[in-house]
C-alpha positions as CSV (number, residue, x, y, z in Angstrom):
1,M,0.0,0.0,0.0
2,R,0.9,3.6,-0.5
3,I,1.1,5.1,3.0
4,V,1.6,8.6,4.3
5,I,2.9,8.9,7.8
6,M,1.8,12.0,9.8
7,G,3.7,12.4,13.0
8,T,6.2,14.7,14.8
9,G,7.2,13.3,18.2
10,G,8.9,10.2,19.4
11,F,5.8,8.2,20.0
12,A,5.5,7.6,16.2
13,V,9.1,6.4,15.8
14,P,8.9,2.6,16.4
15,T,6.0,2.3,13.9
16,F,7.7,4.6,11.4
17,E,10.8,2.4,11.6
18,W,8.6,-0.7,11.0
19,L,6.9,0.9,8.0
20,L,10.2,1.7,6.5
21,G,11.3,-1.9,6.7
22,S,8.0,-3.3,5.4
23,S,6.9,-3.9,1.8
24,H,4.7,-0.8,1.9
25,D,5.5,2.3,-0.1
26,I,6.0,5.3,2.3
27,V,5.3,8.2,-0.1
28,M,5.4,11.1,2.3
29,A,6.2,12.1,5.9
30,V,3.9,14.9,7.1
31,T,5.3,16.7,10.2
32,M,5.1,20.0,12.1
33,P,7.3,22.8,10.7
34,L,10.6,23.7,12.3
35,R,10.4,26.4,14.9
36,K,13.2,28.5,16.3
37,T,13.4,26.2,19.3
38,H,13.9,23.2,16.9
39,T,17.1,24.4,15.3
40,K,18.8,21.2,16.2
41,N,15.8,19.0,15.4
42,A,15.9,17.8,19.0
43,M,12.2,17.5,19.3
44,M,11.5,16.4,15.7
45,P,12.3,12.7,15.6
46,V,9.9,11.9,12.7
47,R,11.5,14.6,10.6
48,N,15.0,13.2,11.4
49,I,14.1,9.7,10.4
50,A,12.5,10.8,7.2
51,Q,15.6,12.8,6.3
52,E,17.9,9.8,7.0
53,A,15.6,7.5,5.0
54,G,15.2,9.9,2.0
55,I,11.4,10.1,2.5
56,P,9.9,13.4,1.2
57,I,8.8,15.8,4.0
58,F,5.7,18.0,4.0
59,D,5.5,20.4,6.9
60,P,2.8,23.0,6.5
61,D,1.7,25.3,9.3
62,N,-1.9,24.1,8.7
63,I,-2.4,20.9,6.7
64,N,-6.2,21.6,6.6
65,D,-5.7,24.8,4.5
66,P,-7.6,24.1,1.3
67,V,-4.7,25.4,-0.7
68,Y,-2.9,22.1,0.0
69,L,-5.7,19.8,-0.9
70,Q,-4.7,19.1,-4.5
71,Q,-1.1,18.4,-3.5
72,I,-2.3,15.9,-0.9
73,R,-4.5,14.2,-3.5
74,N,-1.6,13.9,-5.8
75,W,0.2,11.6,-3.3
76,N,-2.4,9.0,-4.4
77,A,-2.3,7.5,-0.9
78,D,-4.1,4.4,0.1
79,L,-3.8,5.1,3.9
80,F,-2.8,7.8,6.3
81,F,-1.0,6.6,9.4
82,V,-1.3,9.4,12.1
83,C,0.5,9.3,15.4
84,D,1.8,12.2,17.6
85,Y,1.3,14.7,14.8
86,G,-0.1,17.7,16.5
87,K,-3.0,18.6,14.2
88,I,-6.5,17.3,13.8
89,L,-7.3,16.3,10.2
90,A,-10.3,17.9,8.6
91,P,-12.7,15.7,6.6
92,H,-11.5,17.0,3.2
93,V,-8.0,15.9,4.1
94,L,-9.0,12.5,5.3
95,G,-11.0,12.1,2.1
96,A,-7.8,12.5,0.1
97,S,-6.8,9.0,1.0
98,K,-8.5,6.0,-0.5
99,L,-9.0,4.2,2.9
100,G,-8.9,7.2,5.2
101,G,-6.6,7.2,8.1
102,I,-5.7,5.3,11.3
103,N,-4.4,6.8,14.4
104,L,-2.2,5.2,17.1
105,H,-3.3,6.8,20.4
106,G,-1.6,6.5,23.8
107,S,-4.5,5.3,25.9
108,L,-7.1,2.6,26.3
109,L,-9.9,4.5,24.6
110,P,-12.4,5.9,25.2
111,K,-10.4,7.0,28.3
112,Y,-8.0,10.0,27.8
113,R,-9.1,11.4,24.5
114,G,-6.8,14.3,23.6
115,A,-3.3,15.6,23.2
116,A,-1.7,14.3,26.4
117,P,-3.1,10.9,27.3
118,I,0.0,9.4,28.9
119,N,0.7,12.5,31.0
120,R,-2.9,12.7,32.2
121,A,-3.0,9.0,33.0
122,L,0.1,9.4,35.2
123,L,-1.2,12.6,36.8
124,N,-4.3,10.7,37.9
125,G,-2.2,7.8,39.3
126,E,-3.5,5.2,36.9
127,P,-2.0,1.8,37.7
128,T,-2.2,0.7,34.0
129,V,-2.0,2.4,30.6
130,G,-2.2,1.1,27.0
131,V,-2.6,2.1,23.4
132,S,-5.5,2.0,20.9
133,V,-5.6,2.1,17.1
134,I,-8.7,3.9,15.7
135,H,-10.2,4.8,12.3
136,I,-9.9,8.6,12.3
137,T,-13.1,10.7,12.4
138,P,-13.5,14.5,12.6
139,E,-14.2,14.2,16.4
140,V,-11.0,14.0,18.4
141,D,-10.0,10.4,19.2
142,A,-13.6,9.3,18.9
143,G,-13.4,7.0,15.9
144,P,-14.1,3.2,16.1
145,I,-11.4,1.1,17.6
146,V,-9.6,-1.4,15.3
147,A,-7.1,-2.6,17.8
148,I,-6.3,-2.2,21.5
149,S,-3.5,-3.4,23.7
150,K,-3.9,-5.2,27.0
151,P,-3.4,-3.0,30.1
152,I,0.3,-2.3,30.7
153,P,1.3,-1.7,34.3
154,V,2.9,1.6,35.4
155,F,5.9,1.0,37.7
156,S,6.6,3.3,40.7
157,E,9.7,5.0,39.3
158,E,8.4,5.5,35.8
159,T,7.7,8.9,34.3
160,A,5.8,9.9,31.2
161,I,9.1,9.7,29.3
162,E,9.7,6.0,30.1
163,V,6.0,5.1,29.7
164,E,5.7,6.8,26.3
165,K,8.8,4.8,25.0
166,K,7.2,1.6,26.3
167,L,3.8,2.2,24.8
168,A,5.3,3.3,21.5
169,I,6.8,-0.2,21.1
170,V,3.5,-1.8,22.1
171,G,1.8,0.3,19.4
172,A,4.3,-0.7,16.8
173,E,3.4,-4.3,17.6
174,L,-0.3,-3.7,16.8
175,I,0.0,-1.7,13.6
176,P,1.3,-4.5,11.2
177,N,-1.8,-6.7,11.8
178,V,-4.1,-3.7,11.5
179,I,-2.7,-2.6,8.2
180,A,-2.8,-6.2,6.9
181,Q,-6.4,-6.5,7.8
182,I,-7.2,-3.2,6.1
183,E,-5.4,-4.3,3.0
184,I,-7.6,-7.4,2.6
185,G,-10.7,-5.6,3.7
186,K,-11.3,-7.6,6.8
187,I,-11.0,-4.9,9.5
188,S,-13.8,-5.0,12.1
189,P,-14.0,-1.6,13.9
190,I,-15.7,-1.4,17.3
191,P,-17.5,1.8,18.2
192,Q,-16.3,3.6,21.3
193,K,-18.6,3.9,24.3
194,N,-18.9,7.7,24.5
195,E,-20.4,7.5,28.0
196,D,-17.0,6.1,29.3
197,A,-14.9,8.8,27.6
198,S,-12.6,11.2,29.5
199,K,-10.4,14.0,28.2
200,A,-6.7,14.5,28.1
201,P,-6.1,18.1,27.2
202,K,-2.7,19.7,26.4
203,L,-0.5,20.4,29.4
204,K,-0.2,23.9,30.8
205,K,2.9,25.3,32.5
206,Y,1.0,26.3,35.7
207,E,0.1,22.7,36.3
208,G,3.7,22.1,37.5
209,K,3.2,24.3,40.6
210,I,3.2,22.1,43.7
211,D,0.4,22.4,46.2
212,W,2.1,21.0,49.3
213,R,-1.4,20.4,50.9
214,R,-1.7,17.5,48.5
215,S,-0.5,14.1,49.5
216,A,3.1,12.9,48.9
217,T,1.6,10.2,46.6
218,E,-0.2,12.8,44.5
219,I,2.9,15.0,44.2
220,V,4.8,12.0,43.0
221,W,2.1,11.4,40.4
222,Q,2.4,15.1,39.4
223,Y,6.2,14.6,39.0
224,Q,5.7,11.5,36.9
225,G,3.0,13.0,34.6
226,L,4.7,16.3,34.0
227,Q,8.0,15.0,32.5
228,P,9.6,16.2,30.3
229,W,7.5,19.4,30.5
230,P,6.6,21.5,32.3
231,K,8.1,19.6,35.3
232,I,7.1,20.4,38.9
233,F,8.3,23.4,40.8
234,T,8.0,25.4,44.0
235,T,9.6,28.4,45.7
236,C,11.8,28.8,48.7
237,R,13.5,31.7,50.5
238,I,17.2,31.9,50.5
239,N,19.7,34.2,52.2
240,Y,22.3,36.0,50.0
241,H,24.8,38.9,50.3
242,A,23.2,42.1,48.9
243,D,26.6,43.8,49.3
244,S,29.8,43.0,51.1
245,E,28.3,43.4,54.5
246,T,24.5,43.1,54.3
247,K,22.5,39.9,54.1
248,A,19.2,39.9,52.4
249,E,16.4,37.4,51.6
250,K,14.8,36.5,48.2
251,N,12.5,33.9,46.8
252,M,14.0,31.3,44.5
253,R,12.0,29.2,42.0
254,L,13.0,25.6,42.2
255,I,12.3,22.9,39.7
256,L,12.3,19.5,41.4
257,G,13.8,16.5,39.7
258,H,13.4,13.0,41.0
259,V,11.1,12.8,44.0
260,R,9.7,9.8,46.0
261,R,7.2,9.2,48.8
262,L,8.9,8.0,52.0
263,D,7.4,4.9,53.6
264,D,5.1,5.5,56.5
265,S,7.5,4.4,59.3
266,T,10.3,6.5,58.0
267,A,8.0,9.5,57.5
268,R,6.7,9.1,61.0
269,E,10.2,8.9,62.4
270,I,11.2,12.1,60.6
271,M,8.1,14.1,61.7
272,E,8.5,13.0,65.3
273,H,12.2,14.1,65.3
274,F,11.2,17.5,63.8
275,A,8.4,17.9,66.4
276,T,10.7,17.1,69.4
277,T,13.3,19.7,68.2
278,N,10.8,22.5,67.6
279,P,9.0,23.7,70.7
280,G,5.2,24.0,70.3
281,V,5.2,21.7,67.2
282,S,3.5,18.3,67.2
283,V,3.3,15.8,64.4
284,A,-0.4,16.7,64.0
285,N,0.2,20.4,63.3
286,I,3.3,20.4,61.1
287,V,2.5,22.8,58.2
288,S,2.4,21.3,54.7
289,G,5.5,22.3,52.7
290,T,7.8,22.4,55.8
291,V,11.4,21.3,55.3
292,L,11.9,18.5,57.9
293,E,15.4,17.5,56.8
294,A,18.1,19.1,54.7
295,S,21.3,17.1,54.8
296,S,23.7,15.6,52.4
297,Q,21.7,12.4,52.6
298,R,18.2,13.8,51.7
299,V,15.8,16.7,51.7
300,S,12.4,15.7,53.2
301,V,9.3,17.9,53.1
302,A,6.0,17.5,54.8
303,T,2.9,17.3,52.6
304,G,-0.9,17.1,53.3
305,S,-0.4,13.4,53.9
306,G,3.1,11.7,54.1
307,V,6.6,13.0,53.5
308,L,8.2,13.7,50.2
309,Q,11.9,13.1,49.6
310,I,13.5,15.4,47.0
311,C,16.4,13.8,45.3
312,E,17.2,16.5,42.6
313,L,16.7,20.2,42.4
314,Q,17.2,22.9,39.7
315,P,17.5,26.5,40.8
316,E,16.1,28.9,38.2
317,G,18.7,29.5,35.5
318,R,20.9,26.6,36.5
319,T,21.2,22.9,35.7
320,M,19.6,20.0,37.6
321,M,21.7,18.8,40.5
322,S,21.6,16.3,43.3
323,A,20.1,17.4,46.6
324,A,23.6,17.2,48.1
325,D,25.1,19.4,45.5
326,F,22.3,21.9,45.7
327,L,22.6,22.2,49.5
328,R,26.3,22.9,49.3
329,G,25.5,26.2,47.6
330,H,22.0,26.9,48.8
331,P,21.5,25.8,52.4
332,L,17.9,25.1,53.1
333,V,16.7,26.0,56.6
334,I,15.0,23.2,58.5
335,G,11.5,24.6,59.3
336,E,11.4,26.7,56.1
337,C,8.0,26.4,54.4
338,L,8.3,25.9,50.6
339,G,5.8,27.5,48.2
340,K,5.1,30.5,50.3
């Protein structure tokens, strides 16, 4: 078959690589245009692979602009394969392919329809994730399902980066059979149950701000789901020398790297030690966001429920560093309340 791949990000890569090694004719790679932030193609893996393989590239700002329709028809495509592209295809574009299009989506549809299914699943603490292949319709991710994976477990240390890589491979294992069934006309789409649908909208930068009143578990979910962007962040007060003699105070924005929830017994031990060394404080009235420990071994912070260990920190304008390295240049005061 003559296949056009439409994709931009890394989620499409394993399937693109399979298509290149298959007997199908890959006639075009449609991808998002280069921006100033993409000068090194760091975020454009589909473009990179297409260039290496000598596949023609089409990268309009808006593929749905009618000015491109005749050009798209001239590809004489049998099928559009869409994955991690970044645009919703209009009906007149879909109609330019003999068999329409299929989309590899990073969720067990109808859950998590939208631009950020993997991130949203992790933000919500889903214990399992998966992928679906659908026939594309004008409504976002609502087309009938032609293949779906079994639920894939999410492990405690996995972020959206690792989960996406894992699911991309799972998706690439589904696509060959789907295309084979389409080719012989034996595909059996199953309509989605719209009543079970949930949305997975694009991530916003403000979602990275930590609310320390949330539980340690929920903040870990936030960290897992917001990788590689926008990451999670908070603020803290630091002392610095305003001049040669005067010390002053300012707020510093901190991006947090790897974080983990401490087990209950360790958390209780840390909170009890903090309470005994701070008159008038009990375990029950420790304020969420309070720094309980700040040593070369670990930084521990009270949350609405449980204690969060911070393993890596990135001061604004600097690189990510271990907690130990951060503390050497930015001593955190035990009892300081983050996020104020």
